[in-house]
Structures are given as C-alpha cells and as structure tokens.
N, C-alpha and C positions, 0 to 999 in steps of 0.2 A: 887614228880616230880621236877626235876632239869633241868634247861636250856630249850631250844626249838629247833625245827627243822622246823617249818613252822609257819603259822599264828595262829595255834591252832587246826585245824581240824585233822591233822595227829597225833598230840599228843593225842587227844581224842580217836582216833582209836587204838592207841597203849595201852592206859590205859584200853580201853574196852576188848582188847585181854587178858591182864593180869588178869582183873576181871573175864573174862569168862573162861580162861584156867589155870590161875595160872602161877607162875614162874617155869615152867617145862623144859624149853629149855636147851639142853645139847650141841648143836653145833651152830656155827654162821649161820646166814641166811641173804642173801640179799633180801630185800623187795622193790618192786617197786610200787609207787603210780602214778596215773595219766596216765595210758596207753590209756584209752579211754577219749573222750571229756567229757562224763558225769562224770567220776571219777575226771578229772581234775577240772571241775567246783565244784564238791562236796568238794574237798580238797583245794579250793581257789588257784589252780595253774594256771599260765598264760596259754592262749590258746595253746593247744598242748604240754605243758610242762610236764615233769616227774621228779620225785625225787627218788633216790635210797638210801635206808638206810641199813647199816650193823647193824644188831641186834646181839649182842654178849653177852653170859653169861660169867661172870667173875669168875675165880677161882684162889685161892691161895693155892698152894701145897695141892690140893684135894687128895682123897684116890687113884685115878687112876694116879696120878703124874701130872695132868694138872696144869699149872700155866699161867695165863694171863699176869703176869710180870708187873702189874700196879705199884706195890711198887717199883720195880727196875727202871721203866720208870720215875716215879716221882723223884726218887733219882738222876737220871742222869740229868733231867730237872732242878733240884735245883742247880746243878753245871753248868748250862747254857750250856749243850751239845746239839748238833743238832743230833736227834736220829730218825732212821727209825724203825718202828715197822711192822713186817711181820707176818700177821695172816693167818694161814692155814684154809681155809673155810671148809675143809673136815674133819679135826680132831680137830680143835680149838687150835692147838699148836701155840706158839708165839716165834719169834726170835727178839731180839733187836740187833741193830748194829749202828755204827756211820754212819750218813748220809752225802752225799755230798750236798753242797749248791744249786745245780741245780736240785736236785731230786724233784719229785712231787708225789702226790697221784696217784696210779695205782691200777687197779682191773682186775682180770681175773676170769676164772671159778674156779680157785683153791686157789688163794691168793689175799689178800688185803694189800697194803703197804701204810701206812700213815706216814707223816713226822711231827715231834714234835720238838719244841725248836726254839730259835731265829735264823733267817737267816741274820738279819742285826744288826749292833751295832752302837750306837751313843755315843760319849764322849762329854759332855758339860763342858766346863771350866767356873766355876762361878755358885753359887747357888742363883742368884738374881731373881727378878720377871720375867724377860723375860725368864729366864731358865725353870721356872715352865710351862709357856705356851708351849715352845718348847718340853719339856719333855713329856707333856701331849699328844701332837700331835703325837710325835714319838711312844709312847706307843700304841696308837690307830692304828699305821701302823705296829705293830708287831716288833719294834726295842727293843733290849735289851739296856737299857739306863743307863749310868753311869754319875754321876755329881761329878766333882772334885773341891773342894774349900778348901785351907788351912786355910782360914780366919774363925775363930770360930764364930764370930759375925754373919756371913751369914749362916753358917750351922745350927745354933740354930733354925731358923725360917723355915727351909725346911720342906715342908709337901706335898710330891707327892708319893702316894703308888705305889709300884712296881719299883721304881728307886733306884739304888745302889748309896749311897753317901759316897764319900772317902775324906780323908783330907790330903793325901800326896801331895807333890809338883807336879804340872802339868807334868813336863817332866818325872818325875819317873812314874807317872801314865800312860802316853803314852807308855813308854817303857814296863811296866809290862803288859799292855793289848795286846801286840803283834798284832798290827793292821794289818788287812789283806784287801783284795779288797772288802769286804763287810762292811767295817767300815767307819764312818765319824766322823770328829772332828769339833766342833764349839766353839770358844772362845768368852765368853760374859762377861768377868769381868770388862772391861774398864780400867784395870790395866795393862800397858805394861809389867811390870815385870812378871806377871803371864801368860798373853796372849802369849807373846813372847816365854816363856819357853816351852809352850805346841806346839806352831807352829813350833819351830826349830826341834823338834823331830817328829812331825806329817808329815811335808813336806818331811822327809826322808823315811817315810813309804809307803806301797802300798795303803793306805786309798784312797777311790774313791772321797772323798770330804774333803777339809780343808778349813774352813772359819773363819773370825773373824769380829766382829761388830766394827764400827768406822766411823767417818765422812771422807770425801775425804781427808781432811788435815791430820787427824791422820792415815789414811790408807797409805798416801805417806810417812809419817814419819816411819811407821812400816816397809814398804818395804825397806826403806833406812837402817834401823837397821838390818834387816835380811840379806841384801846384805853385810853389814859390817861384819856379822857373818858367811859369807859364806853359 
C-alpha cells in the first residue's frame, strides 16, 4: 500500500476488494463512495460528502498494445514539463500532451483528464537559512523551486530535498529560466552585487512577483541603483 485517499476506511475497502477478487481489472473504473448517509458515515466522510476514485490498471506495452504511458509521463515530469494525461475510460488508452497552465482535472462518461507537473516556479537568489524556509513553503504549495548562489561556501550547506541548486551568476540564471507570468523571483543574499544582478533581469520579465529582502534604508539605496541602471 502506497499513499492514501482518505482516513483509512476507503483504503481498507480497496484492499479487501483485491484480496477478494485479485488484480483482475482490465479497464479503468470510476468508483463512488458516500452516496448514502450510512456509507458516508462508514467511510468517515463529511455529512453528505462523496469521493470518486479512478481505479486504473497500469500496462506497459502489453500484448494487446495497451500502454498507460507512466514511464513517458515520469520522464516528462523529470524535465519539469506541465503535462495533461487523457485516460479513455472505455478502452484504457492514454494520450499525453503539453498542458496549459489554466487547465484543471476534468471527468466525463468517457474520459478523465489529469494535470501533472509544476504550474508555478520560484527562483530564490541566495542559499542562506531564510532561503531554506521559503523553499520549503514553496514546495508545499506545488512550486518548482530553483535556488541560485554562485558562492561556494553557501552552497555546501544547502539541504532541501526537491530544490534545484545552481551556481551560475543570478542574471544568467534569470535569463536561462525564461520567466513567464507563473514565475516569481525573490532575492535574499543581502549582497547588492548579487541581488541587483537578478533584479535587473527579473524586472524586465513577465514574472508576476519580484522581491528582495532589505531594510528601508537598503531598499531605498537599491531603488536608486536600479534607477541609475535604467
């Protein structure tokens, strides 16, 4: 058993199904729990609540040509792509395609579309202690997080799983990431040379948020420097 879908009662029912029937399913199925008040109470669902599960057998190049494309999906996610997975509920076939950032999960009588991959990106300049906290929060909010710090002494102590750490100069990193309207940049090095390099490029981009840490005095000085650099 991996993961969970409820407080435990639904998992117990799914396990009991497999123990009773075995893994014989050949086509996807939508299973609904909690239709009645008694069932909702039994499965620990809120009063009147229901939960729908898509139960899908996974195949990889099976004899009949079926392929759930899980390996292909994982490969695309490893490249930080945003992917839509279209599951045909009638025959189990799967289509993968690039997803739009505003797409959401949809279900009909014939198809289930799920969206996978990061919708938001956060670039943090500086690998200090505050960056660790911010990166951890962002990961929990489903951001793809990149931390940039060319200073080797700061990179050596970086320990946040799931965060990409790069050592290029901040302005080069901003340009390479091709920031879009789903991107944010936060400069946290306290070093004007590094923070300003990132800000100069980030402020030219469509990023929805660009920020930097600093006192009122340092912030005023930063604004003046940026003005002098157009």
